[in-house]
N, C-alpha and C positions, 0 to 999 in steps of 0.2 A: 314442730315444725319440725320435717328431717332434716340432718345434717352429713352432709358426703365431705370423707377424708378422702384425699387419692395423694398418695405415698409416691417422691421418685428421688435415686438419685445417688449417687454411689458409691460401691461396693466396700461396703462394709463400715457405712454408715449414718446405722440407727434402725433405718428402718423399720425392719421388721420389728425392734424393742419397741418406742414409737406405736407400732402397731397393737400392741402385743399393752399395750397399758391402757393403750385409747378402746381396746375388747376392750374391756373388763368389767366397765361403764354398763353399766340395767339397760333388758330392751335394743344392746344393738349386736349386732350381725359382720363381721368376720371374712369378707373371703379374700383368699385369696390367688393371685392363679400363676399354676404350671406349666411348663411348657418343654413342650416333647425339643428333639436337636431338628440342628436348624432345616432339614431337609426336607424334614415333615412340624407343618404350616396349625397341623392341631392341635387348643390347648382342653385342657381340662381343667372343674373350680375344683376348688377346695372351701371348706365355711371349715 
């Protein structure tokens, strides 16, 4: 069974740190959304 962790919160609250620690588990994929300038709504995904 798969588990999805969706992290959201205030700036500098430790979201990236927690995501990095969670990603250390075996068979884990970390996706990080990168949003461009506000005028452009294109999203690029990094793994």
